[in-house]
N, C-alpha and C positions, 0 to 999 in steps of 0.2 A: 478564462477565469481571473477573477481579481484576486491575486494572490497576497495583497496587503490585507484584504478584508478576511480572506481564507485563513490567512496566518494567525489573525485574532481569535478565531472560532475553531480552528483545526482541533485542538486537544479536546474541546467540548464533544465535537462531533465523534471523535474517536473513543470516548468513553463508552460509545455504544457500537464499538467495533464487534465483530462475531466473538462469541464466547471462545476463549482458548487461544486466541489468534497470537497476543503478546507473549504468552508462555511458550507456544509452539515456536517462534521464532528466536525466544531467549535459549530455549533448550537446544536447538540446532547450533546456535553459537557456541553453547557450552561444549556440545560434542565436537564441534570443529576442532577444537584446541589450538587454533592459529588465528591468522590475521583474516578480517573480514570486512568486505566491501559491500556497502548497502546502497543501492540506487533508489533515489526518491526518498530520501532521508526526512524529509519535512521538518519538522520541528524537534526532531530527535526522540520520538516516541518509543523507538526500539533501541536506537543507538546509545542513548544516554544510559539507560539501565543496564545495557550490556556492558558499557565502559565502567559503571559503578561495580559491576561484578568482577571486574579486572581484565575485560577483553580489550584488544586493540582494534578499533573500528576507524575505516574511512567511509565517511558519508558524502554522497554526491546529490546535489538537487539543482534544478535549473533556476529556482526562483529565490531571489535573495531575501524576500521578506520572511520566508520559511527559516531560512539559515539564520537570519537575525534573530528571530524568536527561540531557535535552538541554542544560539549562543548565550542568549539571556538566561536560558534555563540551566545552562552548563555552570554559570557563576554560582548557583545553589546546590550543586550536585557533587558529593563525595566521591568524584572519579578516582578509582584505582588504576585501571587501564590507561589507555590513550584514545583520543577522538580527534580526528581531523575532519573539518567540514569544508567541502570544495563546492564552488558554484560551477556547474558544468551540465551539458546536455547528455544525457545517457546515451542518446543515438549517435553521439560522435565522440564519445569518451575515449581518451588515450593518456593514461596515467603512466608515470615512470615505472611504478610497481606493476608486474605482470604476473605475479604468482600468489595470489589471495588463495586461502584455504577454503573460504566459503564466500559466496556472492548470492545476495538475496534482493529481491523486489517485491516487498511486501504490499498490502493494502491496495491490490488492484491497480498498481501504479503503471504497470505495462498497459492497461486499457487506457489509461490518458494519453498515449501515443495513438493519434487517431488517423494515421496513415499506416497501411498494411505494410508497406516497403520500409518504414521506419520502425515499425515494431520487430521487424526481422533484423534490422540493424542494431537496435538495442540487445537483442539476444546475441548476435555475433560480438558485440562489444563485451558482454558477460564472459563469452568464452575466451576472448583474447586476454582477459585479465585473470584467468583461472590457472593455478597450479596444475599439473598433470593429474593429480588425484582428488581434486578440489570437486566441491558439491555447490550447484547453483540451486536456489529454491526461490519459486515465485508463485504468487496466487491470483487467480481471476475468478470473477464471479461466473456462476453457471447460468448460461442463458437458455433457461427452460423455455418451452413453447408458451406456457402460462405466462411467464414473466415478459417476454419479448412482444407478444401479442395481446397485452393486457390493454385495458381502457385508458387511453392517453389522457392525461389531466387528473387522474384520480389519485388523491392524496393517500399516503400510506405513513405509518407510524415506524420511526426509526429507532426511537428509545426516549425515556425520560431519565434526565441525570440531575441528581442533587448538586448544587453548587456549593462551594467552600463556606459561603456566608448562609448561616442557618435560616430556613424558611424559604430560600430561593431554589428554584429548579428550572431546568430548561427542558422544553418539549421539542423534539427533533422529528421532522417529517419530510417526506420527499415527494415529489411528482415527477414520474418518468415521461418521456416522449420517446420512443424508440422508432427508428427507421430501419426496417429490416432489410431494406434494399442495399444499404450501405453499412448495415451493422453497427449503428451508432445509437446512442442513448444521449439526447439532451436533457439533462436532470436538473431540477430545482430542488435544492436542499434548504429547508426553513428551519431556523431556531427562534422559538418564542420563549423569553425568559419570564417567568411568573413569580409574582411575590407571595407572600404568605397566605394572603386570602384568594389566590388564585387569579389575580389580575395580571393582565400581560403588561410588563413594564418596558418591554424591549423586544423588536422582531427585526430578523435579519434573513433576507433571501440571498443565496448564493447559487450560482450557476457552474455546472460543470459538465464536460462532454466526455463520454467514453466510446471507444471502439472495442466491441466485444468480440470473443473468439469462441468459436465451436471447439469441443474437444479434438476432433480430426484436424482442425486448422492449427492448433496449438503444437501438436505433434509434427505436423509438417514443418512449422517454423523451426521447431528444435532440430529436426534433421538438417534443414538447410542452414542452421547457425553452427553446425558442427557439435551438436550435443546429443545425447542419447537419455532417454528416460529410465529412471531406476525405479522411482515409485509415484503413484498419483493416488490422491486421497480427495474425498468429498467433503471433509471436514476437518477441523483442527484436532479432533480426538483421534485421528488416524483411521476412520471409517473409510469405506471403499467408495469411489465415485459411482453414483447412481443416478437415475433420472429425476430422484427427489432431492438430490443434492443442492447446496446453495453455493458451494465454493468448487473450484477446481485447483488443487494444490499439487505443483510439480516438484519433483527432486530428481535433478539431472547431474550427469557427468559429461566430460569430454568424450566424443565419439572415438 
């Protein structure tokens, strides 16, 4: 992934994030009542609003351009709590603080780890940084048969986002290319910026690779990482995980 280009477009793409996702994680942070570790903090899309609400957040990301963008946004944010941004790999994380009350991996970030052993290692690192009664929450996309066996190269709409500049909007589309043998998706995400007449004035193609997990595999990784499942949801409104779900949202504690 070209994280310099991604950092410039990240917040626009996540305007089209699943409905209720931001509120779900902010509510979880509110309920935790303590210190929070976010892995894959990106540009601070969740961490900065949480810190504005008065919470103490440590945000970790491997990619400096994302953190640079987060620091820029922090300059304009009326932060009441505290926020610390750390450049590090979540698969090898070793912070001095080992007793966070909440650990979160939002936005399908665990799927960006494309090696199965490293996905397990990331969850182990979560467990190592949790207080005894802490909670870990992460979400992955649900790999339905229709999704992973869909026609490769077929474009689909992610969303249409109005820009801060009047009359300007961004059309977000994606193209999937799943390899079910190794459980990866080589995805191209496209952002086309349109003027008030509907003419394209900018176009950017960004590539990202995911390693998806089936529900049973996620449960197996949790057990091997020393955690146990408390709840699992199929949407951010708390609905159950079903075959029609688009999300797999895991709420865990230490085993």
